[in-house]
PyMOL Python script that loads the backbone (N, CA, C, O; Angstrom):
from pymol import cmd

cmd.read_pdbstr("""\
ATOM      1  N   ARG A   1     127.757 112.178  90.975  1.00  0.00           N
ATOM      2  CA  ARG A   1     127.426 111.994  92.369  1.00  0.00           C
ATOM      3  C   ARG A   1     126.398 113.029  92.771  1.00  0.00           C
ATOM      4  O   ARG A   1     126.575 114.224  92.537  1.00  0.00           O
ATOM      5  N   ARG A   2     125.312 112.554  93.385  1.00  0.00           N
ATOM      6  CA  ARG A   2     124.277 113.466  93.849  1.00  0.00           C
ATOM      7  C   ARG A   2     124.641 114.016  95.215  1.00  0.00           C
ATOM      8  O   ARG A   2     125.155 113.301  96.075  1.00  0.00           O
ATOM      9  N   LYS A   3     124.366 115.300  95.398  1.00  0.00           N
ATOM     10  CA  LYS A   3     124.618 115.922  96.691  1.00  0.00           C
ATOM     11  C   LYS A   3     123.464 115.701  97.659  1.00  0.00           C
ATOM     12  O   LYS A   3     123.661 115.672  98.874  1.00  0.00           O
ATOM     13  N   SER A   4     122.256 115.545  97.117  1.00  0.00           N
ATOM     14  CA  SER A   4     121.085 115.408  97.966  1.00  0.00           C
ATOM     15  C   SER A   4     119.980 114.678  97.208  1.00  0.00           C
ATOM     16  O   SER A   4     119.931 114.703  95.978  1.00  0.00           O
ATOM     17  N   ASP A   5     119.103 114.033  97.954  1.00  0.00           N
ATOM     18  CA  ASP A   5     117.950 113.368  97.357  1.00  0.00           C
ATOM     19  C   ASP A   5     116.723 114.267  97.396  1.00  0.00           C
ATOM     20  O   ASP A   5     115.615 113.817  97.103  1.00  0.00           O
ATOM     21  N   TYR A   6     116.911 115.548  97.759  1.00  0.00           N
ATOM     22  CA  TYR A   6     115.798 116.470  97.929  1.00  0.00           C
ATOM     23  C   TYR A   6     116.023 117.707  97.070  1.00  0.00           C
ATOM     24  O   TYR A   6     117.116 118.273  97.042  1.00  0.00           O
ATOM     25  N   GLY A   7     114.966 118.116  96.367  1.00  0.00           N
ATOM     26  CA  GLY A   7     115.064 119.342  95.578  1.00  0.00           C
ATOM     27  C   GLY A   7     113.703 119.828  95.139  1.00  0.00           C
ATOM     28  O   GLY A   7     112.855 119.030  94.741  1.00  0.00           O
ATOM     29  N   TYR A   8     113.489 121.114  95.205  1.00  0.00           N
ATOM     30  CA  TYR A   8     112.229 121.734  94.781  1.00  0.00           C
ATOM     31  C   TYR A   8     111.016 121.116  95.476  1.00  0.00           C
ATOM     32  O   TYR A   8     109.937 121.029  94.891  1.00  0.00           O
ATOM     33  N   GLY A   9     111.197 120.691  96.719  1.00  0.00           N
ATOM     34  CA  GLY A   9     110.086 120.136  97.475  1.00  0.00           C
ATOM     35  C   GLY A   9     109.837 118.651  97.274  1.00  0.00           C
ATOM     36  O   GLY A   9     108.885 118.107  97.832  1.00  0.00           O
ATOM     37  N   TRP A  10     110.669 117.990  96.495  1.00  0.00           N
ATOM     38  CA  TRP A  10     110.472 116.571  96.174  1.00  0.00           C
ATOM     39  C   TRP A  10     111.657 115.741  96.653  1.00  0.00           C
ATOM     40  O   TRP A  10     112.807 116.171  96.564  1.00  0.00           O
ATOM     41  N   PHE A  11     111.365 114.555  97.157  1.00  0.00           N
ATOM     42  CA  PHE A  11     112.400 113.577  97.474  1.00  0.00           C
ATOM     43  C   PHE A  11     112.504 112.605  96.304  1.00  0.00           C
ATOM     44  O   PHE A  11     111.493 112.228  95.711  1.00  0.00           O
ATOM     45  N   ASN A  12     113.714 112.206  95.978  1.00  0.00           N
ATOM     46  CA  ASN A  12     113.979 111.244  94.917  1.00  0.00           C
ATOM     47  C   ASN A  12     114.804 110.128  95.545  1.00  0.00           C
ATOM     48  O   ASN A  12     115.975 110.321  95.872  1.00  0.00           O
ATOM     49  N   GLU A  13     114.191 108.965  95.710  1.00  0.00           N
ATOM     50  CA  GLU A  13     114.869 107.875  96.396  1.00  0.00           C
ATOM     51  C   GLU A  13     114.463 106.529  95.806  1.00  0.00           C
ATOM     52  O   GLU A  13     113.542 106.438  94.994  1.00  0.00           O
ATOM     53  N   MET A  14     115.163 105.502  96.228  1.00  0.00           N
ATOM     54  CA  MET A  14     114.834 104.147  95.808  1.00  0.00           C
ATOM     55  C   MET A  14     113.968 103.500  96.888  1.00  0.00           C
ATOM     56  O   MET A  14     114.322 103.490  98.067  1.00  0.00           O
ATOM     57  N   LYS A  15     112.822 102.959  96.459  1.00  0.00           N
ATOM     58  CA  LYS A  15     111.951 102.198  97.342  1.00  0.00           C
ATOM     59  C   LYS A  15     111.505 100.961  96.583  1.00  0.00           C
ATOM     60  O   LYS A  15     111.112 101.045  95.419  1.00  0.00           O
ATOM     61  N   HIS A  16     111.564  99.843  97.227  1.00  0.00           N
ATOM     62  CA  HIS A  16     111.135  98.585  96.614  1.00  0.00           C
ATOM     63  C   HIS A  16     111.885  98.318  95.305  1.00  0.00           C
ATOM     64  O   HIS A  16     111.342  97.707  94.385  1.00  0.00           O
ATOM     65  N   GLY A  17     113.145  98.785  95.231  1.00  0.00           N
ATOM     66  CA  GLY A  17     113.969  98.569  94.046  1.00  0.00           C
ATOM     67  C   GLY A  17     113.591  99.448  92.871  1.00  0.00           C
ATOM     68  O   GLY A  17     113.996  99.171  91.742  1.00  0.00           O
ATOM     69  N   ARG A  18     112.816 100.511  93.112  1.00  0.00           N
ATOM     70  CA  ARG A  18     112.359 101.398  92.041  1.00  0.00           C
ATOM     71  C   ARG A  18     112.556 102.846  92.457  1.00  0.00           C
ATOM     72  O   ARG A  18     112.604 103.159  93.647  1.00  0.00           O
ATOM     73  N   THR A  19     112.670 103.722  91.474  1.00  0.00           N
ATOM     74  CA  THR A  19     112.754 105.149  91.757  1.00  0.00           C
ATOM     75  C   THR A  19     111.402 105.649  92.246  1.00  0.00           C
ATOM     76  O   THR A  19     110.369 105.402  91.625  1.00  0.00           O
ATOM     77  N   CYS A  20     111.430 106.351  93.366  1.00  0.00           N
ATOM     78  CA  CYS A  20     110.213 106.916  93.946  1.00  0.00           C
ATOM     79  C   CYS A  20     110.423 108.414  94.152  1.00  0.00           C
ATOM     80  O   CYS A  20     111.381 108.835  94.800  1.00  0.00           O
ATOM     81  N   ILE A  21     109.533 109.196  93.603  1.00  0.00           N
ATOM     82  CA  ILE A  21     109.540 110.641  93.799  1.00  0.00           C
ATOM     83  C   ILE A  21     108.385 110.940  94.741  1.00  0.00           C
ATOM     84  O   ILE A  21     107.246 110.561  94.469  1.00  0.00           O
ATOM     85  N   SER A  22     108.673 111.623  95.858  1.00  0.00           N
ATOM     86  CA  SER A  22     107.632 111.784  96.870  1.00  0.00           C
ATOM     87  C   SER A  22     107.653 113.163  97.519  1.00  0.00           C
ATOM     88  O   SER A  22     108.639 113.898  97.462  1.00  0.00           O
ATOM     89  N   HIS A  23     106.531 113.472  98.131  1.00  0.00           N
ATOM     90  CA  HIS A  23     106.399 114.697  98.920  1.00  0.00           C
ATOM     91  C   HIS A  23     105.342 114.453  99.987  1.00  0.00           C
ATOM     92  O   HIS A  23     104.311 113.833  99.726  1.00  0.00           O
ATOM     93  N   ALA A  24     105.606 114.942 101.178  1.00  0.00           N
ATOM     94  CA  ALA A  24     104.667 114.778 102.282  1.00  0.00           C
ATOM     95  C   ALA A  24     104.557 116.088 103.039  1.00  0.00           C
ATOM     96  O   ALA A  24     105.428 116.954 102.968  1.00  0.00           O
ATOM     97  N   GLY A  25     103.481 116.197 103.748  1.00  0.00           N
ATOM     98  CA  GLY A  25     103.328 117.396 104.554  1.00  0.00           C
ATOM     99  C   GLY A  25     102.081 117.322 105.391  1.00  0.00           C
ATOM    100  O   GLY A  25     101.339 116.339 105.370  1.00  0.00           O
ATOM    101  N   GLY A  26     101.873 118.380 106.121  1.00  0.00           N
ATOM    102  CA  GLY A  26     100.697 118.425 106.953  1.00  0.00           C
ATOM    103  C   GLY A  26     100.600 119.717 107.732  1.00  0.00           C
ATOM    104  O   GLY A  26     101.537 120.513 107.803  1.00  0.00           O
ATOM    105  N   ILE A  27      99.454 119.885 108.301  1.00  0.00           N
ATOM    106  CA  ILE A  27      99.185 120.962 109.235  1.00  0.00           C
ATOM    107  C   ILE A  27      98.470 120.314 110.402  1.00  0.00           C
ATOM    108  O   ILE A  27      98.009 119.179 110.271  1.00  0.00           O
ATOM    109  N   PRO A  28      98.358 120.979 111.528  1.00  0.00           N
ATOM    110  CA  PRO A  28      97.692 120.330 112.657  1.00  0.00           C
ATOM    111  C   PRO A  28      96.328 119.741 112.273  1.00  0.00           C
ATOM    112  O   PRO A  28      95.422 120.451 111.836  1.00  0.00           O
ATOM    113  N   GLY A  29      96.217 118.433 112.448  1.00  0.00           N
ATOM    114  CA  GLY A  29      94.969 117.737 112.158  1.00  0.00           C
ATOM    115  C   GLY A  29      94.879 117.116 110.781  1.00  0.00           C
ATOM    116  O   GLY A  29      93.927 116.385 110.506  1.00  0.00           O
ATOM    117  N   PHE A  30      95.838 117.380 109.903  1.00  0.00           N
ATOM    118  CA  PHE A  30      95.790 116.844 108.543  1.00  0.00           C
ATOM    119  C   PHE A  30      97.181 116.409 108.095  1.00  0.00           C
ATOM    120  O   PHE A  30      98.176 117.070 108.393  1.00  0.00           O
ATOM    121  N   LEU A  31      97.238 115.296 107.380  1.00  0.00           N
ATOM    122  CA  LEU A  31      98.488 114.786 106.812  1.00  0.00           C
ATOM    123  C   LEU A  31      98.261 114.423 105.350  1.00  0.00           C
ATOM    124  O   LEU A  31      97.158 114.051 104.951  1.00  0.00           O
ATOM    125  N   ALA A  32      99.324 114.538 104.561  1.00  0.00           N
ATOM    126  CA  ALA A  32      99.258 114.166 103.146  1.00  0.00           C
ATOM    127  C   ALA A  32     100.575 113.516 102.743  1.00  0.00           C
ATOM    128  O   ALA A  32     101.643 113.902 103.218  1.00  0.00           O
ATOM    129  N   ASN A  33     100.487 112.537 101.871  1.00  0.00           N
ATOM    130  CA  ASN A  33     101.677 111.889 101.341  1.00  0.00           C
ATOM    131  C   ASN A  33     101.428 111.473  99.901  1.00  0.00           C
ATOM    132  O   ASN A  33     100.385 110.901  99.586  1.00  0.00           O
ATOM    133  N   LEU A  34     102.382 111.759  99.031  1.00  0.00           N
ATOM    134  CA  LEU A  34     102.309 111.387  97.626  1.00  0.00           C
ATOM    135  C   LEU A  34     103.584 110.635  97.273  1.00  0.00           C
ATOM    136  O   LEU A  34     104.684 111.100  97.570  1.00  0.00           O
ATOM    137  N   GLN A  35     103.438 109.484  96.645  1.00  0.00           N
ATOM    138  CA  GLN A  35     104.568 108.707  96.130  1.00  0.00           C
ATOM    139  C   GLN A  35     104.299 108.413  94.660  1.00  0.00           C
ATOM    140  O   GLN A  35     103.245 107.889  94.301  1.00  0.00           O
ATOM    141  N   PHE A  36     105.268 108.759  93.815  1.00  0.00           N
ATOM    142  CA  PHE A  36     105.141 108.515  92.378  1.00  0.00           C
ATOM    143  C   PHE A  36     106.291 107.633  91.932  1.00  0.00           C
ATOM    144  O   PHE A  36     107.459 107.933  92.179  1.00  0.00           O
ATOM    145  N   TYR A  37     105.943 106.542  91.272  1.00  0.00           N
ATOM    146  CA  TYR A  37     106.914 105.609  90.707  1.00  0.00           C
ATOM    147  C   TYR A  37     106.835 105.764  89.187  1.00  0.00           C
ATOM    148  O   TYR A  37     106.020 105.098  88.548  1.00  0.00           O
ATOM    149  N   PRO A  38     107.665 106.628  88.595  1.00  0.00           N
ATOM    150  CA  PRO A  38     107.510 106.968  87.172  1.00  0.00           C
ATOM    151  C   PRO A  38     107.658 105.788  86.216  1.00  0.00           C
ATOM    152  O   PRO A  38     106.925 105.713  85.230  1.00  0.00           O
ATOM    153  N   ALA A  39     108.568 104.880  86.472  1.00  0.00           N
ATOM    154  CA  ALA A  39     108.770 103.752  85.550  1.00  0.00           C
ATOM    155  C   ALA A  39     107.576 102.813  85.529  1.00  0.00           C
ATOM    156  O   ALA A  39     107.361 102.090  84.556  1.00  0.00           O
ATOM    157  N   ASP A  40     106.801 102.826  86.603  1.00  0.00           N
ATOM    158  CA  ASP A  40     105.648 101.928  86.711  1.00  0.00           C
ATOM    159  C   ASP A  40     104.325 102.655  86.519  1.00  0.00           C
ATOM    160  O   ASP A  40     103.260 102.042  86.588  1.00  0.00           O
ATOM    161  N   ASP A  41     104.389 103.956  86.279  1.00  0.00           N
ATOM    162  CA  ASP A  41     103.194 104.788  86.101  1.00  0.00           C
ATOM    163  C   ASP A  41     102.235 104.608  87.284  1.00  0.00           C
ATOM    164  O   ASP A  41     101.023 104.484  87.108  1.00  0.00           O
ATOM    165  N   LEU A  42     102.805 104.598  88.484  1.00  0.00           N
ATOM    166  CA  LEU A  42     102.026 104.404  89.704  1.00  0.00           C
ATOM    167  C   LEU A  42     102.152 105.635  90.589  1.00  0.00           C
ATOM    168  O   LEU A  42     103.258 106.100  90.861  1.00  0.00           O
ATOM    169  N   CYS A  43     101.027 106.156  91.035  1.00  0.00           N
ATOM    170  CA  CYS A  43     101.003 107.273  91.977  1.00  0.00           C
ATOM    171  C   CYS A  43     100.097 106.896  93.147  1.00  0.00           C
ATOM    172  O   CYS A  43      98.936 106.534  92.959  1.00  0.00           O
ATOM    173  N   ILE A  44     100.642 106.987  94.346  1.00  0.00           N
ATOM    174  CA  ILE A  44      99.890 106.693  95.554  1.00  0.00           C
ATOM    175  C   ILE A  44      99.748 107.996  96.323  1.00  0.00           C
ATOM    176  O   ILE A  44     100.742 108.648  96.644  1.00  0.00           O
ATOM    177  N   ILE A  45      98.511 108.372  96.616  1.00  0.00           N
ATOM    178  CA  ILE A  45      98.246 109.590  97.372  1.00  0.00           C
ATOM    179  C   ILE A  45      97.375 109.216  98.564  1.00  0.00           C
ATOM    180  O   ILE A  45      96.297 108.643  98.401  1.00  0.00           O
ATOM    181  N   LEU A  46      97.841 109.538  99.746  1.00  0.00           N
ATOM    182  CA  LEU A  46      97.059 109.304 100.953  1.00  0.00           C
ATOM    183  C   LEU A  46      96.860 110.630 101.677  1.00  0.00           C
ATOM    184  O   LEU A  46      97.796 111.410 101.851  1.00  0.00           O
ATOM    185  N   LEU A  47      95.629 110.863 102.092  1.00  0.00           N
ATOM    186  CA  LEU A  47      95.263 112.052 102.855  1.00  0.00           C
ATOM    187  C   LEU A  47      94.586 111.569 104.133  1.00  0.00           C
ATOM    188  O   LEU A  47      93.832 110.596 104.113  1.00  0.00           O
ATOM    189  N   SER A  48      94.855 112.244 105.232  1.00  0.00           N
ATOM    190  CA  SER A  48      94.266 111.817 106.490  1.00  0.00           C
ATOM    191  C   SER A  48      93.993 113.004 107.402  1.00  0.00           C
ATOM    192  O   SER A  48      94.743 113.980 107.421  1.00  0.00           O
ATOM    193  N   ASN A  49      92.919 112.901 108.148  1.00  0.00           N
ATOM    194  CA  ASN A  49      92.680 113.888 109.195  1.00  0.00           C
ATOM    195  C   ASN A  49      92.779 113.216 110.562  1.00  0.00           C
ATOM    196  O   ASN A  49      92.185 113.682 111.535  1.00  0.00           O
ATOM    197  N   SER A  50      93.526 112.129 110.628  1.00  0.00           N
ATOM    198  CA  SER A  50      93.762 111.409 111.872  1.00  0.00           C
ATOM    199  C   SER A  50      95.264 111.246 112.077  1.00  0.00           C
ATOM    200  O   SER A  50      95.965 110.752 111.194  1.00  0.00           O
ATOM    201  N   VAL A  51      95.753 111.659 113.232  1.00  0.00           N
ATOM    202  CA  VAL A  51      97.174 111.469 113.527  1.00  0.00           C
ATOM    203  C   VAL A  51      97.429 110.091 114.145  1.00  0.00           C
ATOM    204  O   VAL A  51      98.569 109.747 114.456  1.00  0.00           O
ATOM    205  N   GLU A  52      96.365 109.311 114.319  1.00  0.00           N
ATOM    206  CA  GLU A  52      96.482 107.963 114.883  1.00  0.00           C
ATOM    207  C   GLU A  52      97.104 106.986 113.893  1.00  0.00           C
ATOM    208  O   GLU A  52      97.633 105.950 114.295  1.00  0.00           O
ATOM    209  N   ARG A  53      97.044 107.300 112.629  1.00  0.00           N
ATOM    210  CA  ARG A  53      97.492 106.408 111.562  1.00  0.00           C
ATOM    211  C   ARG A  53      98.765 106.984 110.939  1.00  0.00           C
ATOM    212  O   ARG A  53      98.854 108.195 110.738  1.00  0.00           O
ATOM    213  N   ASP A  54      99.739 106.145 110.634  1.00  0.00           N
ATOM    214  CA  ASP A  54     100.958 106.596 109.975  1.00  0.00           C
ATOM    215  C   ASP A  54     100.803 106.392 108.470  1.00  0.00           C
ATOM    216  O   ASP A  54     101.080 105.309 107.953  1.00  0.00           O
ATOM    217  N   ILE A  55     100.360 107.433 107.771  1.00  0.00           N
ATOM    218  CA  ILE A  55     100.096 107.299 106.337  1.00  0.00           C
ATOM    219  C   ILE A  55     101.372 107.110 105.527  1.00  0.00           C
ATOM    220  O   ILE A  55     101.318 106.661 104.382  1.00  0.00           O
ATOM    221  N   PHE A  56     102.516 107.448 106.107  1.00  0.00           N
ATOM    222  CA  PHE A  56     103.780 107.278 105.397  1.00  0.00           C
ATOM    223  C   PHE A  56     104.137 105.793 105.330  1.00  0.00           C
ATOM    224  O   PHE A  56     104.586 105.303 104.294  1.00  0.00           O
ATOM    225  N   ILE A  57     103.939 105.100 106.414  1.00  0.00           N
ATOM    226  CA  ILE A  57     104.139 103.647 106.406  1.00  0.00           C
ATOM    227  C   ILE A  57     103.076 102.978 105.540  1.00  0.00           C
ATOM    228  O   ILE A  57     103.374 102.043 104.797  1.00  0.00           O
ATOM    229  N   ASP A  58     101.836 103.458 105.635  1.00  0.00           N
ATOM    230  CA  ASP A  58     100.757 102.889 104.821  1.00  0.00           C
ATOM    231  C   ASP A  58     101.048 103.036 103.325  1.00  0.00           C
ATOM    232  O   ASP A  58     100.767 102.121 102.550  1.00  0.00           O
ATOM    233  N   SER A  59     101.605 104.172 102.914  1.00  0.00           N
ATOM    234  CA  SER A  59     101.969 104.374 101.502  1.00  0.00           C
ATOM    235  C   SER A  59     102.988 103.335 101.058  1.00  0.00           C
ATOM    236  O   SER A  59     102.875 102.767  99.972  1.00  0.00           O
ATOM    237  N   ASP A  60     103.986 103.089 101.905  1.00  0.00           N
ATOM    238  CA  ASP A  60     104.997 102.080 101.585  1.00  0.00           C
ATOM    239  C   ASP A  60     104.383 100.683 101.511  1.00  0.00           C
ATOM    240  O   ASP A  60     104.763  99.874 100.664  1.00  0.00           O
ATOM    241  N   LYS A  61     103.436 100.407 102.398  1.00  0.00           N
ATOM    242  CA  LYS A  61     102.779  99.090 102.387  1.00  0.00           C
ATOM    243  C   LYS A  61     101.948  98.896 101.119  1.00  0.00           C
ATOM    244  O   LYS A  61     101.927  97.801 100.556  1.00  0.00           O
ATOM    245  N   ILE A  62     101.273  99.933 100.671  1.00  0.00           N
ATOM    246  CA  ILE A  62     100.486  99.844  99.429  1.00  0.00           C
ATOM    247  C   ILE A  62     101.417  99.576  98.251  1.00  0.00           C
ATOM    248  O   ILE A  62     101.130  98.720  97.415  1.00  0.00           O
ATOM    249  N   ALA A  63     102.530 100.306  98.181  1.00  0.00           N
ATOM    250  CA  ALA A  63     103.498 100.088  97.099  1.00  0.00           C
ATOM    251  C   ALA A  63     104.035  98.660  97.151  1.00  0.00           C
ATOM    252  O   ALA A  63     104.183  98.015  96.113  1.00  0.00           O
ATOM    253  N   ALA A  64     104.326  98.164  98.347  1.00  0.00           N
ATOM    254  CA  ALA A  64     104.829  96.791  98.488  1.00  0.00           C
ATOM    255  C   ALA A  64     103.811  95.781  97.960  1.00  0.00           C
ATOM    256  O   ALA A  64     104.181  94.797  97.319  1.00  0.00           O
ATOM    257  N   LEU A  65     102.540  96.024  98.229  1.00  0.00           N
ATOM    258  CA  LEU A  65     101.503  95.130  97.701  1.00  0.00           C
ATOM    259  C   LEU A  65     101.467  95.159  96.174  1.00  0.00           C
ATOM    260  O   LEU A  65     101.386  94.113  95.530  1.00  0.00           O
ATOM    261  N   VAL A  66     101.529  96.349  95.605  1.00  0.00           N
ATOM    262  CA  VAL A  66     101.493  96.485  94.140  1.00  0.00           C
ATOM    263  C   VAL A  66     102.699  95.777  93.511  1.00  0.00           C
ATOM    264  O   VAL A  66     102.566  95.090  92.498  1.00  0.00           O
ATOM    265  N   PHE A  67     103.878  95.955  94.125  1.00  0.00           N
ATOM    266  CA  PHE A  67     105.105  95.389  93.563  1.00  0.00           C
ATOM    267  C   PHE A  67     105.382  93.974  94.065  1.00  0.00           C
ATOM    268  O   PHE A  67     106.417  93.384  93.755  1.00  0.00           O
ATOM    269  N   ARG A  68     104.444  93.439  94.843  1.00  0.00           N
ATOM    270  CA  ARG A  68     104.556  92.081  95.393  1.00  0.00           C
ATOM    271  C   ARG A  68     105.853  91.886  96.180  1.00  0.00           C
ATOM    272  O   ARG A  68     106.592  90.920  95.992  1.00  0.00           O
ATOM    273  N   LYS A  69     106.090  92.842  97.062  1.00  0.00           N
ATOM    274  CA  LYS A  69     107.263  92.779  97.962  1.00  0.00           C
ATOM    275  C   LYS A  69     106.756  92.596  99.374  1.00  0.00           C
ATOM    276  O   LYS A  69     105.586  92.850  99.659  1.00  0.00           O
ATOM    277  N   LYS A  70     107.630  92.156 100.259  1.00  0.00           N
ATOM    278  CA  LYS A  70     107.252  91.973 101.676  1.00  0.00           C
ATOM    279  C   LYS A  70     107.384  93.282 102.405  1.00  0.00           C
ATOM    280  O   LYS A  70     107.116  93.350 103.604  1.00  0.00           O
TER     281      LYS A  70
END
""", "prot")
cmd.dss("prot")
cmd.show_as("cartoon", "prot")
cmd.util.cbc("prot")
cmd.orient("prot")
């Protein structure tokens, strides 16, 4: 049994039925998000200097397109 899905700065969770290792962060005016799907050898990295866009949702949408999910 896992106590947490977070360790050493990384989240380990299931997304789109696959293991996703991710990390996000930002400072005023900049955002970053990384999602790695090790079994699929897929890494999605989004960087933004606009707070108008939700890059975390966009990362999930890109993964959904790759995995042909809704």
